[in-house]
N, C-alpha and C positions, 0 to 999 in steps of 0.2 A: 145558645150562640150568645157567645161573649158578642158585645155594640163595638161595630167601628165605623171610622171615619176616615175619611179623606179628602183632606182640600187642593185644588189644583188653578194655579193663580199664570195668567197668561194675558200678554198685553192684545190690543188687537186698534185698530193697526199695527207691523210690527216696525213700518218706516214710517216718520209725521216730521218729518225735515221744516224747521220755520215755523213749528203748530206747540204752544205751547200747550196743551193738555194733550192724555192719552185715555180710552176706553179699557178697563178692566176688564174680564170675564171671570167669575167667581163659580167652577165646578166643585159645590160637593157632591161628595159619592157618599151612600153608608148603606147600611141593610134595605133602609125602606126603601130610593133608591134613588136617584139622579138628580140632583136641582142647579140650575144653573142662573144667576145672578150679574148684574152688571153694576162698575161702581165706578164713580171716577174718579181718576188719581193725580193731581195734578203733580208738573213737573216745576223745578228751578227756574221763572224766565227765563228769556236771554238777555244776559247784560249790556248795559245801554250806558255808556256818559258821554255826552258832548265833551267833541274836542280828544279822547283817550283812546289808543288802536287797539286793534282787536288780533290773535292768533289762533287764527284757526284754520282744522285739518279733518280730514273727510277719506275714511276709506275705505276698501276696497270692502265687496263681503266674505266671509272666510279666509279674511287675508290675500283673497287670488288680484289676480292682476287683470288692473281696467287701461290700460295698452299694453296693446298688437306691434305697434307698431311705429317708427317713426311719423307716419301719418296720425296717427291718433296722439300723438303729444302736440302734432302741429294744431289739429284740430279742437281739443281742450283749450288750449292757449288760445285759440282764438275766440269758446267761445265765454272764457277770463275777462277777456277786454274788452267785450262786447257785453257782456254783461255790468261788466262794475262797469261803466263810462252809465252805461240807459237808468241801473241803480247810484248813484254818488255815489261808489265806493273808492278807493282809490285804494293805490293796491301797490306799496315799498316794497315788497323780496314776497318770494314764491318760488316754490321748487315741484316736480311731479316727479314722484318714485314712480317703480310700477305698479303698487300695488295700496301707493295712500298718495297724498296731493295737501302741501305747507301751504301757508300765505295770512302774511303781515298787513291787515289793509285800515283804513283809518275807515267808517261808512258816517254818512251826514246824518243820519235820522235813524233811529230802533229799526225801520224795519227795514233798508240799503242791505244788511247783509242775507239775513233770510231768503228776499226776493234775492237777489245774485244769488247764492247756491238752487236754489229752486229753481231758478231760469237758467244755471250750465246742467241741472238732473237733467230738467226735460230734455233739453234738448241732447246733450251727450251721449245721456242711458236707450233715445233711440238712434241714435246710429251709433253707438257702438252697436245695439242688441242684434242689429238690422244688419252688420256688415260680418259678425261672426254668427248671426244663426242660431241668439239663443234668446231666455224671454227669465221675465223678472227681473228682481232689482240691484242691484251695480254695487250699488253703498251698505255698506255696515254702518243700521240706524244711522242715528241722526247724525249732522256731522258736528262734530263738540269745537268752544268757541271760548277762550281767557282774556280776562283784557289785562294789559301791559300798561305800565305803569312806564311812559315816556322817559321823562329823566334819568332813573334805572338801568333799566331792562330793553327797552327799544332795541339798544344799538343788536346786544345782547340777546336778542331775541333774533336780530337777523341773520347774525355768525350762523345760531344755532339751525334756522331754516334754508340757510343756503351749503352746510357742510356737512348736512344729514348727508349725501353719493358719498363723500370723505368716508366721515364714522361708518355709513353701511361696507363700503370696502372698492365702492367700482369704479371711484378714480383714486388716482393723488391728492388732485388738487380740487377746487372744486372750480375753477377757471377752467379745467378742463371738461366739465359737465355742461352738458350743451345747454338741458330741459330745468332749468332756474335765472333765474334774475342776476345770477352776481357780475355773470359778463356786460351786462348795459349797468352794474353799480362799479362793478371795479376796474376796468376795463372802457367805457364807454360804447360797451355794444346796441343797435337799436333796437327797444322791446318797444310795442305803442302797451303792452299791461300796465311801467311801472308807473307811478307818480312819487317823487321826491314829497321827499318829508322835510319841515324844516329843521332835523336834526342830522338830517346827510347835510344839508344841502350849508353847517355850521363848521362839516368836517373842514373848510375850506374857501378861498376866496376866489378861485376859478374848476372849472370843472376836471382840469388833470391836478391840481393841488387835494381834490374833491378825494378823486380815485386814487392817488398814491397811497392818503392816508388809511381809505375805508381799506387799500389793501391789506394793511402793513396789521389790519386788523385782527388778519386773517393768518396769522404766523404762529398761532399759537391756537389750541384749539380752548370749543369751549368749558371751563370748568368744571371738574363733576358736581362742584355741590348747585352750580348752576342750573345744566345743565336735570339734574332733578327733576328742581322747583319748574325748570319749563316744563317739563312733560306730567307735573300732577295736575300744575294748574291745567293745562291745556286738559287732561285728557276727560279730568274734574268738575271743569266750567267754572277752575274760582279766578282769584284774582292774583296776577303776578306782578307781585308790588311788596313798598316795606310798610312794615307792618302797621304803619301810621293813614298808608294812600290807603291799605282795606279799609281800613276800619271807618275813612270818610268817603270812599264805594258804598258800602255797604250797611251804613244812613241812608245815602240819595238808591237806593235802587237794590240790594237784595241778601241777605248772606252773602260774602266774599270768603271767607275760610274755610275749613276742616269744623265740625262741633267738638271738641274736646273729647277722652276716654272718660270716662267716672262719674260720679257725682261729681258737682260744685262742690269749689274749697270754698267753707263758713266763715266768714267776715269775723 
């Protein structure tokens, strides 16, 4: 008989929100039998640079809905408001879509966002599972987060988040969607989730002036180049910023961009 072998790599646990490491199980199958061994494999750590906001996204498992009706949206927003205040996370923009959520936040510490997301997950998943008589995880793995360069991309990221329902064809404009921060930022609707960022406050000398300037930013969709950059940075946990900003973050925290393909160019 010819010698043959097969190696399987599986991760356990599959959901590890806020944890920097996972345990990977290896099964080596050959004619001699099955051999099992485990090995710790590190993940890229969460970004945290003091004073820099994060764009956070979390999706439903298998892209399935995480909200069934209006009561679910209300309860999730209550969880977000409570957990953000408890763990000292300022939320500047958010949108609750049918099967995922976005938020633009400024944490006060490295552990603030992981604790906030863990707190929301623990309460909301228990509520959702009980209400819909289901079991198991609700989320598709860990939440994704990208650090955002404030001066260049903060307002673009706010527009990206609040225009999600428009791009999805759910509403004709951002104001028509009730489960986002847009009404609070654009027309001053009450929303206890929202904390104003200094860049938002610089839009005008009064509330009316800021709201008017903010609404004007939504007269056009986000540029397709910026759309691609935001999606790539958030999906892969990179830095959303200019090259110089990315280099500076990389010196302070960890690798901030993709590693170029191919061999390095010789000097």
